[in-house]
N, C-alpha and C positions, 0 to 999 in steps of 0.2 A: 504494500500500500504506500502511495506517495505521501511524504511527510506533510505537505501542505493540505492535502485532502484529509489526512488523519486529524489535523488540527480543526478543520472545518467540521468533521464528523463529531469530534469530541464536544463541540459546542452545540451542534444541531440536534444530536440525539436527545439530550435532556430538554432542550427548548421545544422541540417538536412533540416530545412525549407528554409534556405538561398539559397542554390543552386537550389532547386526546384522552388522557386519564380523567380530567375533570368532566368533559362532555359525556363520556360513556358512564362514568360513575354517577353523574347527576341525573342522567336519563333513567338509570336504574332506580335511583331513589324516588323520582317522580312517578315511575310506573310500579313502585313497590316491588321491584324485582330483586334478584340476588346478584347483581352485577358488580358489587363492590369487591368481589374476589378479583375481578379484572383489574381494578385500580391498584390493588395490593401487588399482584404478581407482575403487572405491566411495568410498575415502578421499578421492581427488582430487575426485570429483564432489561430495562433501559440502562440501569447501572452496570449490569453484566456486559451489555453491548458496548458501553464506554471503555471497557477494559482493553478491547482490541486496538482502537486508535491510540489509547494512552500508552500501550506497550510499544507500538510503532514509534511514537514520539519520544518515548524514553530512550530507546536504542539510538535514535537519530541524534538527539540532543547530547547524550553522553559520549557518543563516538565521533560525531561530526561537528555539531554546533547548533546555534539557534535556528529555528524554523520560522520563516516569514510567510504570511498569508495576507494578500491584498484583496479587500472587498470594496470596490469603488475607490473612495478616497481614504478609507479606513485601513490602517495597517495593523495587523496583529503579529506578535512575535512570541513564540514559545522558547524561552531560554532556560537556563538552569533554575532560576528563581520561580518562573512560571510552572515549570515541570514539578518542582518540589511542592508547590502549593496545590497543583492539580492532583497529584498522588495522595497528598494528605486529605484533601476534600473527598476524593473518591473512596478511599478506605473507610473513613468514618461515616460517610453518607450511606454507603452500602450496608454497613452493620446496623446503622440506625433504622434503615428501612426494614430489615429483617426483624429487629427488636419491636418495631411498631405494629407488626401484623396482629399479635394478640393484645398489645397494650392499647391500641386505638380502636380495636374492633368494637363496633356498636356505638361509637361516639357520634354525635351530631356533626355533620359536615366532614365526615371521614374522607370523602372524595377530594375535598379541598386540600386536606393535609397531604395526600399523596401527590396531588398536582403541584403543590408548592415546593415540595422537597427537591425534585430535580431542577426546578426553576432556580431555587436558591443555590444549588450546586453549580449550575451553569454560570450564574452571575459571578460567583467567586473565582471560577476557572477563567472566565473572561477578564476579570479584573487583573489576574496575574499575567495575562498575555497582551495587555494594551501597551501601545507605544507612544501615546500622546496624552497630555494632561486632561483634556476635555473628556475623552472616552474613559479615562481612569475614573473621573467623577461620575460619568453616566453608569458604568458598571457598579461603582460603589453605591450609588443611589438605588439602583435596581436591587442590589443585595439587601440594602436597608429596608426597602418597601416590602420585599418578600418576607424578611424576618419579622417585620411588624405584624404581618398577618398571621404568622405562625405563633408568635408570642400570645396573640389574642385568640388562639384556637378555642379556649374555654371562655368564649365571650359572654356566656350566661352568668359568669362570675364577676362580681364587681371588681375584685382584686386584680383579675387578669386585664380588664379594660383600663384600670388605673395604671398598671405597670406598662401597658402598651402606650398610653398617652404620654407618660413620663419619658419613655424610650424615644417616642416619636419627636416630642418637643426638643429634647436635648440633642438628638441627632440632626434635626432640622437646623438648629442654630449652628451646629458644627458644619453642616453642608454649606450654609451661607458663607461661613468663614473660608471654607475651601475655595468657593467660587471667587471670593475677593482675592485670595492668594493667586489663583489662576489668572485673574484679570491683571494683577500687577506684573506677573511674568510675561503675559502677552503684550502689555503696554511697553515693556522694555525690549522684547525680542521680536515681536510680530510673528511668532511661531509657537506651537504647542508640542512640537515633536520632542520627546524626552531625550533623544540622542543629539539634537541640534542645540537645545537650550543651554547646556553647560558652557560652551565656548562663547555664546552671546551674552551670558550673565557674568562673565569673568570680572568685569569692573562695575557690577551693579550696585555696590555699596548698600545703602539702606533699603533699596528695593528688594534685594535678595534676602536680607535679614527679615524684613517685614513679611514677605511672602512665605518664608520658611516658618516664621512664628505662627502665621495663620494656618499653615498646613499642620503644624504640630497640635494646635488646639482643635482644629476641625476634625482631623482623623483621630485625635486623641480621645474624643468622646467614644468612638466605636471600639478603640483599643482598651478603654477603661483606664486611661491615665488618671492617677489620683491628682486632683480632686474631681475629675470629670467622670468618675466611675459610678455615680449614685443610681443610675438607671439599672445597673447590672444585677444587684441582688433581687430586686423586685421582679425583673424579667425572668430570671432563672427560676425563682420560686413559684411563679404562676404559669409558666409554659409547661407543656408536656415534657417528660423527662428526656425523650429523644431530641427535642428542640433545645433543651438546656445543654445537652451534650454538644449539639451543633454550635450553639452560641459561644460556648466556652472553648470548644475544641477547634473550630475553624473560622467562625465569623470574626472573632477578635483577631485571630492570626491574619486573616485576609485584610483587615483594617491596618494591621502592622505592615504588611507587604505594600499596601497602597501608600502608606506614609514613607516607607523606604524608597519607593519609586519616585515620589514627589521630591523628597530631599536629595535624591541622586541628581535631579535636574539642577540643584543649587549646590553642587559639590565643591564650588570654589571656596566655601567656608565649611568644609566637612568637619574640621576639628571643633567648630562651635556647635554643630549639630550633635557630634559625638559626646561632647561635654554635657549638653542638655539632656540627651538620652540617659547618660550615666546618672545625672541628678534625679531624673524621673524614676529611674530604676530603683534607686535607694528609697525614694518616697513611696513608691508602689509596694515594695517588699514590706516596709514597716507598717504602713496603714492597712494593707490587705491582711497581714497576719494579726495585728492588734484587733481589728474589727472581727475577724473570724473567731478569735478567742471568746468573743462575747455572745456568739449566736447559739440559740437553742434549736433552731430549725436547720435540718441537715443541708438542704439545697442552698440556703442563704450562706451557710458556712463555706460550702464549696465555691459559691460565687465570689466571696471575698478572697478565698484561696486563689482564684484565677487572677485577681488583681495583683496578688503577691507574685504569682508565677510569671506574669507579664514582666515584672521587674527584672527577673533573671534574663529574659530574652533581651530586654533593653540594655542591660549591662554588656552582654555579648556583642550586640550590634554597636553599642556606643564605643567599646574598645576598638572594634574594627574600623569605625568611621574616624575616630580621633587619631589612631596610631597606625592604621593599615595592617593590623594583626589578623592573619587569615584564621587562626584558631578562634578568634572572637566571633567572626562571621559563621564559621562552621559550627561552633557551639551554640550560637543563637538559633541557627536553623535546626540543629539537632534537637534543641529544647522545644522549639516550635512543634516539631513532629511528635516528640515524646509527650508533650503536653496534650496534644490531640488524643493520643492513645490513653494516657493516664486519666485525664479529666473526662474523656469519653467513657472510660470504664467506670469511673466513680459515679457519674450521673446515671448511667444505665443500670448499675447495681442498685443505686437508690431507687431508680424507677422500678426495678424488679421487686423491691420491698414494698413500694407504694402499690404496685399491682396486686401483690399477695395480701397485703394488710388492709387496703382501702378500696382500690378501684374495682376489684371483683365484687365488692359489696355496694357498688354504686356511689362511692364517696370520692371526692377529690381533696380530702383534708391533707394538710402538709405533714411531712414526716418529721417528727421531732426526734432529737437525740435520745430521749428517754424511751421512745418506741422501740429502739434497737436493742434494748436489754435482752441478753440471752438469745439473740437472733441466730447465732451459730448452731445452737442445739436443734433447731427446726429447719434452718436453711443454711447448711454448711457450705455449699458451693458459692452461694451469693455472698455470704459473709467473708469467705476467703477471697473472692474477687475484689470486694470493696477494700479489704485489708491490704491486698497487693497494691491497689491503686493509691491508697493513702500513704503507704510506706514509700512507694516510688515517688510520689509528689514531695514527700519529706526528704528525698535524696538519699535514702538508705541503699547501700550496696547489697547484693549485686543486681539492682534493678535499673530500669531505663533512666529514671530521673537522676540517679547518681552519675551516670555516664556523661550526660549533657551538661549538668552543673559543673562537674569536674573539669570538662574542657573549657568552660567559660572561666573558671577560676584560674586555670593554667594560662589562658590568654591574658588575663589581667596581670598575673605574675611575670609574664614575659616582658612587659613594659618596664619593669623595675622603677616604677614611680611610687613614692611613699603614699601620696593620697589615694592612688588606685589600689595599693596593697591594703590600706585601711578599708576601702570599699569592699574588696574581696572578703576580708575578715568579717565585715558587717553582713555581707550576703550569706556567708557560712553560718553566722550566728542566727540569721533569720530562718535558715533551714532548721536549725535546732528549735527555734521558737515555734515553727509550724507544727512540730511534733507535740506541742502543748495542746493542740486541739485534734490532731489526728490520733494520737495514742489513746486518749481517754475514750474516744469513740470505739476503737478496736477493743479496748479493755471491756467496755460495756457488752459488746457482742459475745465475748468469750467467757467472761468471769461472772457476770450477773445472772440471776434467774430470769427466765423468759417473762417479758412484759405481758400484760393482758392481751394487747393487740396481736402479739406474736403467737400466743397460745391459740387464738381463734383465727389465725391467718390461713389463707387458702394456698394450694400448691402453685408453684411458679411454672408457667408454660415453657415447653422445650425451646420454642423459637425466641423466647426472652433470654434463656440461659446460654444459647449458642453464641451470640456476640460476646457475652461475658467471658466465655472460654477462649475465644479467639484473641481478644484483647489481653487477657491475663497471660496467655502463652507468649504473645508478642512482646509484652513488657519484660517478662523474664528472659526471653531469648535475646533481646537487645542488651540486657544487662550482662549476659554471659558472652555474647558475640557482638560487640559494638561495631566491629569493622565492616559488617555487611552493608551498613548505611553510608559508609564513607564516600563512595563515588558520587552518590546523590548530593550529599552535603557539600563536597568539594566543588561540584558543578554550580550549585546555588551560590556558594561563597565566592567563587570566581566571578560570576556575573555581578554579584553585589559589589565586590571590590572594584571591578572595572568601572561601574557606574560612578564611583566616587574618586576615580582617577588613580587608583592603586593597581599596578600591573604585576 
């Protein structure tokens, strides 16, 4: 298969599947038929179909180089960064689809859920492949709109609507700031091409700094940069668990990739952006962990954990941008991928508990920390999966989270800068701090007597357990054999460093 055609198919398959899934599913609902099975399985088939062009693109990008696709005046380019994001999105989206079969079954507007999932995936993949600032914003907005609708899936609940409105308003303000940043760049360069802008902005002065600041704040809302993170806990706690996994595992990361693309166009002051990301990284780690320590609702705890985990990615990319350290970029991308696996597993495991304890009884009550008392005695597999996810997020060896955090720490140590060494120590201490809320939750599942809700819980469906097994295996495998991800990390890091003028 031609690489350009593969890129086109990778985007067309989910975009074309989305309206088909909705129309057939909706017609079935209106005729009171049983066609929702089609919506479920056609969504999975669409994701499986995406694996073929994705494999072709992977081989081409890793062996030859970026793939260009021109559609009219729009140019798409799949490079190492775009490939990395596409693989991350595809892996988690496919597993979330399988998980959702029993989890969403029987819910109102089930067909909308399955129609929006591939649309969300397509927007994130498109975002990673754009080569100009305006279309970067268009894909980013399409991703945001799709995610709003999925967060509001339980629209009959007041809390879900409030969370969606909060998410929408904050994101809209961020989008306006991004547009202002784009307008400043265009006013100075008269182009929006990401590859042409750097040379034209070389003497931009305050224009470049102002545009970059607008990009950091605008994209920072989606990335959950503290203190722009306040939408995240509400959205996570009110969305279906599969969507919580997507928000934390790939939507946040897609926003980060968008920010890196935009700042790459302003690479003449890359050291300033690197220092800014390092500062935000420290703030995110501290605020995320401190807020997580106070939570009694499990999904809100995991949401604040995501704020902290973004901090580690920012440190990795900040070191790379400020000093040109390849290990920083590789560690940042590695943690991006690992976070998708770890937080995806954590939210899906929590979703499995919600399914067994509440959803099968017709309730959408939140899962409290106290609900998980003695959970391992009745649900050993799910408790083990959640424990692996939490320990990996805490950075314990030999799990995936340790590997990527260690690479980020090594990158910081390579610089031999005293302030940066203190930041690395601070990051390590924050990993220890995170165990202050991960460990008690694990302790409750294994040492306490089963809570009342656990005692009366229902069995967990096989299709819910299957993604948990896959993700648990992947997290352990990466911990023992971290090298198998290195070619993909190196390709993404190379593209990232090239954008910032490091060869």
